[in-house]
C-alpha positions as CSV (number, residue, x, y, z in Angstrom):
1,M,-6.5,18.7,-36.5
2,T,-7.2,15.2,-35.0
3,V,-10.7,14.2,-34.1
4,A,-12.4,10.9,-33.8
5,L,-14.8,10.0,-36.7
6,S,-18.0,8.0,-36.1
7,I,-21.1,7.3,-38.1
8,L,-24.9,7.6,-37.5
9,D,-26.8,5.1,-39.6
10,L,-30.7,5.1,-39.8
11,A,-30.7,2.0,-42.0
12,P,-32.4,4.1,-44.7
13,I,-34.8,2.4,-47.1
14,A,-34.3,4.0,-50.5
15,P,-37.0,4.1,-53.2
16,G,-37.6,0.6,-54.6
17,Q,-35.5,-1.0,-51.8
18,T,-36.6,-3.7,-49.4
19,V,-35.9,-3.6,-45.6
20,R,-33.6,-6.6,-46.1
21,E,-31.6,-4.7,-48.6
22,S,-31.4,-1.8,-46.2
23,F,-29.9,-4.0,-43.5
24,A,-27.4,-5.4,-46.0
25,G,-26.4,-1.8,-46.7
26,S,-25.9,-1.2,-43.0
27,V,-23.6,-4.2,-42.8
28,R,-21.6,-2.9,-45.7
29,L,-21.5,0.6,-44.2
30,A,-20.1,-0.7,-40.9
31,Q,-17.6,-2.9,-42.6
32,T,-16.4,0.0,-44.7
33,A,-16.2,2.2,-41.6
34,E,-14.2,-0.4,-39.8
35,K,-11.8,-0.7,-42.7
36,H,-11.2,3.1,-42.8
37,G,-10.6,3.7,-39.0
38,Y,-14.0,5.1,-37.8
39,T,-14.5,4.8,-34.0
40,R,-18.1,3.6,-33.9
41,V,-21.4,3.3,-35.8
42,W,-24.6,4.1,-34.0
43,Y,-28.2,3.3,-35.0
44,A,-31.2,5.5,-34.0
45,E,-34.6,4.3,-32.8
46,H,-37.4,5.7,-34.9
47,H,-40.9,4.3,-35.4
48,N,-43.6,4.3,-38.1
49,M,-41.3,6.0,-40.6
50,P,-41.4,4.4,-44.1
51,T,-37.8,5.3,-45.0
52,I,-36.1,4.3,-41.7
53,A,-35.5,0.7,-40.7
54,S,-33.5,1.1,-37.4
55,S,-36.5,0.8,-35.1
56,A,-35.4,-2.4,-33.3
57,T,-32.0,-0.9,-32.5
58,S,-30.5,-3.6,-30.3
59,V,-31.4,-6.3,-32.8
60,L,-29.7,-4.3,-35.6
61,V,-26.6,-3.7,-33.5
62,G,-26.3,-7.5,-32.9
63,H,-26.7,-8.3,-36.5
64,V,-24.0,-5.9,-37.6
65,A,-21.7,-6.8,-34.7
66,G,-21.7,-10.4,-35.9
67,Q,-20.4,-9.3,-39.3
68,T,-17.7,-6.9,-38.1
69,S,-14.7,-7.5,-35.9
70,T,-13.4,-4.4,-34.1
71,I,-15.6,-1.3,-34.6
72,R,-17.7,-0.1,-31.7
73,L,-21.5,-0.3,-32.3
74,G,-24.4,1.1,-30.4
75,S,-27.5,3.2,-30.2
76,G,-27.7,6.8,-31.1
77,G,-30.0,6.4,-29.5
78,V,-32.4,4.2,-27.6
79,M,-35.4,6.4,-26.7
80,L,-35.5,5.3,-23.1
81,P,-39.0,6.5,-22.1
82,N,-40.3,3.9,-24.7
83,H,-38.8,1.0,-22.6
84,S,-38.2,-0.1,-19.1
85,P,-34.6,0.4,-17.9
86,L,-34.4,-3.3,-17.0
87,T,-35.3,-4.4,-20.5
88,I,-32.7,-2.2,-22.1
89,A,-30.1,-3.4,-19.5
90,E,-30.8,-7.0,-20.5
91,Q,-30.7,-6.2,-24.2
92,F,-27.4,-4.3,-24.2
93,G,-26.0,-6.5,-21.5
94,T,-26.6,-9.5,-23.8
95,L,-24.8,-7.6,-26.6
96,A,-21.9,-6.7,-24.3
97,E,-21.5,-10.4,-23.3
98,L,-21.5,-11.5,-27.0
99,Y,-19.3,-8.7,-28.3
100,P,-17.2,-7.5,-25.3
101,G,-15.6,-4.1,-25.5
102,R,-17.6,-3.1,-28.6
103,I,-21.1,-2.0,-27.4
104,D,-22.3,1.6,-26.6
105,L,-25.6,2.7,-25.2
106,G,-26.7,6.2,-26.3
107,L,-29.9,7.4,-24.6
108,G,-32.5,10.0,-25.6
109,R,-35.8,11.0,-24.1
110,A,-37.9,11.8,-27.2
111,P,-40.4,9.2,-28.4
112,G,-38.8,8.8,-31.9
113,S,-42.2,8.9,-33.4
114,D,-45.5,10.9,-33.7
115,Q,-48.1,11.0,-30.9
116,T,-50.3,8.3,-32.4
117,T,-47.4,5.9,-32.8
118,A,-46.3,6.7,-29.2
119,R,-49.7,5.6,-28.0
120,A,-49.4,2.4,-30.1
121,M,-46.2,1.7,-28.2
122,R,-48.2,2.1,-24.9
123,R,-45.9,5.0,-24.1
124,D,-47.0,7.0,-21.1
125,P,-47.0,10.7,-22.1
126,R,-45.3,11.5,-18.7
127,A,-42.5,9.0,-19.2
128,S,-40.1,11.7,-20.4
129,D,-40.3,13.3,-17.0
130,Q,-38.7,10.2,-15.5
131,F,-35.8,10.2,-17.9
132,P,-33.1,11.2,-15.4
133,Q,-34.2,8.6,-12.9
134,D,-34.5,5.9,-15.6
135,V,-30.9,6.6,-16.7
136,M,-29.7,6.2,-13.2
137,E,-31.7,3.0,-12.8
138,L,-30.3,1.6,-16.0
139,Q,-26.8,2.5,-15.1
140,A,-27.1,0.7,-11.8
141,Y,-28.4,-2.4,-13.5
142,L,-25.3,-2.4,-15.8
143,R,-23.0,-1.9,-12.9
144,G,-24.5,-4.8,-10.9
145,E,-25.6,-2.4,-8.2
146,S,-29.4,-2.4,-8.8
147,I,-31.4,0.3,-6.9
148,V,-34.5,-1.9,-7.2
149,P,-34.4,-4.3,-4.3
150,G,-34.3,-7.9,-5.4
151,V,-34.0,-7.2,-9.1
152,Q,-30.8,-7.8,-11.2
153,A,-30.3,-7.5,-15.0
154,I,-29.2,-10.9,-16.2
155,P,-27.4,-10.6,-18.6
156,G,-26.3,-7.0,-17.9
157,A,-25.1,-6.8,-14.4
158,G,-21.4,-6.1,-14.3
159,T,-21.0,-5.4,-18.0
160,N,-20.7,-1.6,-17.4
161,V,-21.9,-0.8,-20.9
162,P,-20.9,2.9,-21.4
163,L,-23.7,5.3,-21.5
164,Y,-24.0,8.4,-23.6
165,I,-26.7,11.1,-23.3
166,L,-28.1,12.4,-26.6
167,G,-29.8,15.7,-26.9
168,S,-30.7,18.8,-28.9
169,S,-31.5,21.1,-26.0
170,L,-30.0,22.3,-22.7
171,F,-31.8,19.6,-20.7
172,G,-29.6,16.7,-22.1
173,A,-26.5,18.8,-21.7
174,G,-27.3,19.5,-18.0
175,L,-28.1,15.8,-17.3
176,A,-24.9,14.5,-19.0
177,A,-22.9,17.0,-17.0
178,A,-24.5,16.1,-13.7
179,L,-24.0,12.4,-14.2
180,G,-20.5,12.7,-15.7
181,L,-21.4,11.0,-19.0
182,P,-20.4,11.8,-22.6
183,Y,-22.8,14.1,-24.4
184,A,-23.8,13.9,-28.1
185,F,-25.6,16.8,-29.6
186,A,-27.9,16.2,-32.6
187,S,-26.6,19.2,-34.6
188,H,-27.1,17.3,-37.9
189,F,-30.9,18.0,-37.7
190,A,-31.4,20.4,-34.7
191,P,-28.6,23.0,-34.9
192,D,-29.9,26.0,-33.0
193,S,-28.8,25.3,-29.4
194,L,-25.5,23.6,-30.3
195,Y,-23.0,26.1,-28.8
196,E,-25.0,27.0,-25.8
197,A,-25.6,23.3,-24.9
198,I,-22.0,22.2,-25.2
199,A,-20.8,25.3,-23.2
200,L,-23.2,24.4,-20.4
201,Y,-22.1,20.7,-20.5
202,R,-18.4,21.6,-20.2
203,R,-19.0,24.2,-17.5
204,D,-21.1,22.0,-15.3
205,F,-19.4,18.6,-15.9
206,T,-18.8,16.5,-12.8
207,P,-16.3,13.6,-13.1
208,S,-17.7,10.1,-12.7
209,A,-16.6,6.5,-12.6
210,Q,-17.2,6.3,-16.3
211,L,-15.6,9.6,-17.4
212,A,-13.0,11.9,-15.9
213,E,-13.3,14.8,-18.3
214,P,-16.1,16.1,-20.7
215,H,-16.5,14.3,-24.0
216,V,-18.4,16.1,-26.7
217,I,-19.8,14.4,-29.8
218,V,-21.4,16.6,-32.4
219,G,-23.6,15.5,-35.3
220,V,-22.9,16.6,-38.9
221,N,-24.3,15.7,-42.3
222,V,-21.6,14.8,-44.9
223,I,-21.7,14.1,-48.6
224,T,-18.2,13.6,-50.0
225,A,-17.9,12.7,-53.7
226,D,-15.0,12.6,-56.1
227,D,-16.7,15.4,-58.0
228,R,-17.9,18.6,-56.2
229,A,-20.9,19.0,-58.6
230,D,-22.0,15.4,-57.9
231,A,-21.9,16.0,-54.1
232,V,-24.0,19.2,-54.5
233,R,-26.5,17.3,-56.7
234,Q,-26.7,14.5,-54.1
235,F,-27.3,17.0,-51.3
236,E,-30.1,18.8,-53.1
237,E,-31.8,15.5,-53.7
238,T,-31.4,14.5,-50.1
239,R,-32.7,17.9,-48.8
240,R,-35.7,17.7,-51.2
241,N,-36.5,14.2,-50.0
242,R,-36.4,15.3,-46.3
243,V,-38.7,18.2,-47.0
244,R,-41.0,16.0,-49.0
245,G,-41.2,13.6,-46.1
246,M,-42.2,16.4,-43.8
247,L,-44.9,17.7,-46.2
248,T,-46.3,14.3,-46.9
249,R,-48.4,13.0,-44.0
250,G,-50.8,10.1,-44.3
251,P,-51.9,8.0,-47.3
252,A,-54.1,10.8,-48.7
253,S,-51.2,13.3,-48.9
254,P,-50.3,14.6,-52.4
255,E,-47.1,13.8,-54.1
256,Y,-44.8,16.9,-54.4
257,T,-42.6,17.4,-57.4
258,D,-39.1,18.6,-57.2
259,Q,-40.3,22.0,-58.5
260,Q,-42.9,22.3,-55.8
261,V,-40.4,21.4,-53.1
262,D,-37.9,23.9,-54.4
263,A,-40.6,26.6,-54.4
264,F,-41.5,25.7,-50.8
265,L,-37.9,25.9,-49.8
266,I,-37.8,29.7,-50.5
267,T,-40.8,30.3,-48.2
268,A,-40.2,31.2,-44.6
269,E,-41.3,27.8,-43.4
270,G,-39.2,26.1,-46.0
271,R,-36.1,28.1,-45.0
272,Q,-36.8,27.0,-41.4
273,I,-36.8,23.3,-42.4
274,A,-33.7,23.8,-44.6
275,N,-31.9,25.3,-41.6
276,M,-32.2,21.9,-39.9
277,M,-29.4,20.8,-42.3
278,R,-27.2,23.8,-41.6
279,Y,-24.3,21.8,-40.5
280,S,-23.6,19.9,-43.7
281,A,-20.3,19.3,-45.3
282,V,-20.8,18.9,-49.1
283,G,-18.2,18.7,-51.8
284,D,-15.0,16.9,-52.8
285,P,-12.6,15.7,-50.1
286,A,-10.8,19.1,-49.9
287,D,-14.1,21.0,-49.4
288,V,-15.3,18.6,-46.7
289,R,-11.9,18.7,-44.9
290,V,-12.2,22.5,-44.7
291,F,-15.8,22.4,-43.4
292,L,-15.1,19.8,-40.8
293,D,-11.9,21.3,-39.6
294,D,-13.7,24.6,-39.1
295,F,-16.6,22.9,-37.4
296,V,-14.3,21.1,-35.0
297,A,-12.3,24.3,-34.3
298,S,-15.5,26.2,-33.4
299,T,-17.1,23.5,-31.2
300,H,-13.9,21.9,-29.8
301,A,-15.6,18.6,-30.4
302,D,-13.8,15.4,-29.3
303,E,-15.7,13.4,-31.9
304,L,-17.8,13.9,-35.0
305,I,-20.7,11.6,-35.6
306,I,-21.4,11.8,-39.3
307,A,-24.7,11.1,-41.1
308,H,-23.5,10.2,-44.6
309,A,-26.6,11.6,-46.3
310,S,-26.4,10.2,-49.8
311,R,-29.5,8.2,-50.6
312,N,-27.7,5.7,-52.8
313,I,-25.7,3.0,-50.8
314,E,-22.8,3.1,-53.2
315,A,-22.5,6.8,-53.0
316,R,-22.8,6.6,-49.2
317,L,-20.0,4.0,-49.0
318,R,-17.8,6.2,-51.2
319,S,-18.5,9.2,-48.9
320,V,-17.4,7.1,-45.9
321,E,-14.1,6.3,-47.7
322,L,-13.4,9.8,-49.0
323,T,-14.2,11.5,-45.7
324,A,-11.8,9.2,-43.8
325,G,-9.1,9.8,-46.4
326,A,-9.7,13.6,-46.3
327,M,-9.5,13.8,-42.5
328,N,-6.5,11.5,-42.3
329,G,-4.6,13.1,-45.2
330,V,-4.8,9.9,-47.3
331,T,-5.7,9.5,-50.9
332,V,-8.5,7.0,-51.3
């Protein structure tokens, strides 16, 4: 089964690692993805998270674009209510002029942070209500057909940077369908509404100047290793770390041991958090191929956007290589 493979990169900061080292890892990841035929790499806007360095998304896109040649790069996504549409049009218009034909603009409406951080960004709590209008304003700037009299995005106007709507609920699916835009569902961490959302999107899709037919991208966690047991070990470590991050809030929070996290995971609340990683392909290349083939068959996805979840950069790069080989029938 043929499906486009792409990557979601949060520029993770591993224990003992600096932000600069994280960015160097992101460059290596994109270069490896380019070498092995991935379609695109996206970076997600998050704020005030000590293990994620992709907050200044457009800056990171430009940095990586300057050290790659052909792979598409973009946001997965920019949280548009945190910004003015004009500012984002100028940022991504600049990128499109510097790296023509390689820039994507994925858009979400969540804050990408907690409420306190949202206030620090001067975010209006009602900004999310304006998301559909902001998307249309942004799209008009990029087309050079501004709907704000007397205001043009320079750079930006006429670049027609392709837009993608990101979501984990029916709202985003409906908006993407109404505007005739590609839709990316965040099933790598919010799996519950996946099938209902993509069914609604396909049913209600209206063709647009950007897109004639629906295009569905689904998120999935992947850890592919040469050895199945090693992949399982990496996944357990990654899941524990994710749960630990949710349990640890603020400087006075206690440190949780692996044993405490494992005990929490068998509680009702722990199982609910573990369910966030329901769509995870873990194992050797053959295992991962079976999982991803089944996932594509059940969702009819046009594209997989893969969060290679290994915490160690070398393991993450190996997962990128092995996954591409498994899906393309190539020994790596």
